[in-house]
C-alpha positions in Angstrom: 89.9 90.8 95.5 89.6 94.8 95.0 92.4 96.0 92.7 94.9 98.8 93.9 95.0 102.2 92.4 98.6 102.8 92.4 98.1 106.2 91.1 95.9 107.2 93.9 98.3 105.8 96.3 101.3 107.7 95.1 99.1 110.8 95.2 98.2 110.1 98.9 102.0 109.3 99.6 103.0 112.4 98.1 100.3 114.5 100.1 101.6 113.0 103.3 105.3 113.9 102.3 104.1 117.4 101.7 102.3 117.6 105.1 105.4 116.6 106.7 107.6 119.4 104.8 109.3 116.9 102.4 109.6 117.5 98.4 108.8 114.8 96.3 112.7 114.6 95.3 113.7 114.4 98.9 115.2 111.5 100.7 113.2 110.6 103.7 115.4 111.3 106.7 114.6 110.1 110.2 111.2 108.4 109.4 110.1 108.4 113.0 110.6 112.2 113.3 108.7 112.4 110.0 105.8 110.4 111.1 105.6 112.4 114.3 105.4 115.7 112.1 102.0 114.2 111.2 100.8 114.0 114.6 101.1 110.0 114.9 103.1 109.0 118.0 105.6 106.1 117.2 107.1 103.9 119.9 110.2 101.6 119.3 111.1 98.4 121.0 113.6 95.5 120.5 111.5 92.6 119.7 114.3 90.7 118.1 115.1 90.1 114.4 112.6 87.3 114.4 110.0 89.2 116.1 107.0 91.1 114.4 107.7 93.9 112.1 105.5 96.3 113.6 102.0 97.5 115.2 99.3 99.7 114.3 96.9 100.8 116.8 93.8 103.0 116.6 91.1 103.8 119.0 88.9 106.6 118.2 91.1 109.6 117.2 94.0 108.4 119.0 96.7 106.5 116.8 100.2 104.8 117.7 102.6 103.1 115.6 105.1 100.5 117.2 108.4 99.4 115.6 110.6 96.6 116.1 114.0 98.0 116.6 115.5 94.6 116.3 114.9 94.6 112.4 117.8 96.0 110.3 117.3 99.8 109.1 116.0 99.2 105.7 113.2 97.2 106.8 112.5 99.2 110.0 112.0 102.1 107.6 109.7 100.3 105.1 107.7 99.0 108.1 107.3 102.5 109.7 106.0 103.9 106.1 103.9 100.6 105.8 102.1 101.4 109.2 101.8 105.0 108.1 100.1 103.7 105.1 97.5 102.0 107.4 97.1 105.2 109.5 96.7 107.3 106.3 93.8 105.0 104.9 92.4 104.3 108.6 92.6 100.5 108.3 91.8 98.3 111.1 94.5 98.1 113.9 96.4 94.9 113.8 99.8 93.3 114.3 102.2 93.2 111.3 104.3 89.9 111.8 105.7 90.2 108.4 104.7 93.1 106.2 105.6 91.2 103.0 103.4 88.2 103.9 100.1 89.8 103.8 97.9 89.1 101.1 94.7 91.3 101.9 94.1 94.4 100.0 95.0 96.6 103.0 98.1 94.9 103.4 99.1 95.3 99.8 98.0 99.0 99.8 100.1 99.6 102.7 103.3 98.1 101.1 102.4 100.2 97.8 102.0 103.4 99.9 105.5 102.5 101.8 107.2 102.1 98.4 105.8 105.5 97.2 106.5 107.3 100.4 110.2 106.2 100.5 110.9 105.8 96.8 108.7 108.4 94.9 108.6 108.1 91.2 109.7 111.7 90.5 113.0 111.2 92.8 113.8 108.0 91.0 113.5 109.3 87.6 115.6 112.4 88.5 118.4 109.9 89.3 118.0 108.1 86.1 119.0 111.0 83.5 119.2 109.1 80.1 120.1 105.9 81.8 119.3 102.7 79.8 121.2 100.4 82.1 122.2 100.0 85.5 124.5 97.8 87.3 124.1 96.2 90.9 126.7 98.6 92.2 124.7 101.6 91.4 121.4 99.9 92.6 123.1 99.3 95.8 124.2 102.8 96.2 120.7 104.1 95.5 119.1 101.7 98.0 121.6 103.0 100.6 120.9 106.8 99.7 117.2 106.2 100.0 117.5 104.0 103.3 115.7 100.9 101.6 116.7 97.3 100.8 118.2 96.4 97.6 115.2 94.1 96.7 112.6 97.0 97.6 114.6 99.4 95.4 114.7 96.9 92.5 111.1 96.2 92.6 110.2 99.8 92.6 112.4 100.6 89.8 110.4 98.1 87.7 107.1 99.1 89.0 107.7 102.7 87.7 109.1 101.6 84.4 112.6 102.7 84.9 113.9 99.1 84.3 112.3 96.0 82.4 111.2 92.9 83.7 114.4 91.0 82.6 116.8 93.6 84.1 114.7 93.4 87.6 115.3 89.6 87.4 118.8 90.0 86.6 119.6 92.4 89.3 117.5 90.6 92.0 120.0 87.4 91.1 123.2 89.3 91.3 125.3 87.6 94.2 127.6 90.3 94.9 124.9 92.7 95.7 122.7 90.2 97.5 126.0 89.3 99.6 126.3 93.2 100.3 122.8 93.4 101.3 123.2 90.8 104.0 126.1 92.8 105.5 123.7 95.8 105.8 121.3 93.4 107.9 122.6 94.1 111.3 119.6 94.4 114.1 119.8 97.1 116.6 118.2 97.3 120.2 116.9 100.8 120.3 114.0 101.7 122.6 112.2 105.1 121.6 109.1 106.4 123.3 106.7 108.5 121.4 107.7 112.1 121.6 104.5 113.3 122.8 104.6 110.7 125.9 107.9 112.1 126.8 106.7 115.6 126.6 103.9 114.8 128.8 105.9 113.0 131.4 108.2 115.7 131.6 105.4 118.3 132.0 104.1 116.1 135.0 107.7 116.2 136.5 108.1 119.8 136.0 104.9 120.4 137.7 105.7 118.0 140.7 102.9 115.8 139.8 105.3 113.1 139.6 108.6 112.4 141.2 111.9 112.0 139.4 111.9 108.4 140.2 108.8 107.9 138.7 109.9 110.2 135.7 112.8 107.8 135.1 110.8 104.8 135.1 108.3 106.2 132.3 111.4 107.0 130.2 112.6 103.6 130.9 116.0 104.9 132.3 117.9 104.3 135.1 117.5 107.1 137.8 121.1 108.0 138.2 122.1 107.6 134.6 119.2 109.9 133.5 120.1 112.5 136.2 123.7 112.6 134.9 122.6 112.7 131.3 120.4 115.8 131.9 122.1 117.5 134.7 123.1 120.6 132.7 119.9 121.0 130.9 117.9 123.0 133.5 115.1 120.5 133.7 115.9 118.9 137.1 114.4 120.2 140.4 117.3 121.2 142.7 116.7 118.4 145.1 117.0 115.9 142.3 120.7 117.2 141.0 123.2 114.6 141.1 125.5 115.1 144.2 129.4 115.9 143.7 131.3 112.8 144.5 
């Protein structure tokens, strides 16, 4: 199997961060918003904690990333960065049932990209001034700061040479840290449509190309709830304003 050039992957991840307006020392905030800055639409749907991690779709110049909001946040964020890796390298479209189970070159490269994107080498080194030892609590806090899982952080620290293989193994077996990690693992059920899709739907409604009923259906919202939520935004046509009770 072709080997992965980790330095090249790091450079590509840093270039993507730069495109999105992030410095190498910054924590990635809302990763969906960051990816959409790169003009790649993202859809989110609750496939459940046992459902697939995500999906990368490409047809011609059109690309789409689909994420499972049923996964806990660190897994969700790593999957998003993983799918961005597929988009960056223009890999073939496919379903990622488990991003950590893939053995192909493309899957391993996408995981390396995700680690570099979320945990840049420079950002980690800045948080390790003259530090020769870390304990599980420090690692847990660092994982929370970067929005990644505890194991993902530990493996990354080892891979960039900040901790030894022995320290990695000890940290990965720390019972208190592993218990705390499980407490972070609460699945969600968010549904989020691609920003460009929402913009086009609103434009169609603004121009009377679709009704408000159809607009609410496209946004997967109850018509009355949506009308109440946006009644003061100025986007509703007069005839669609909620009637006073």
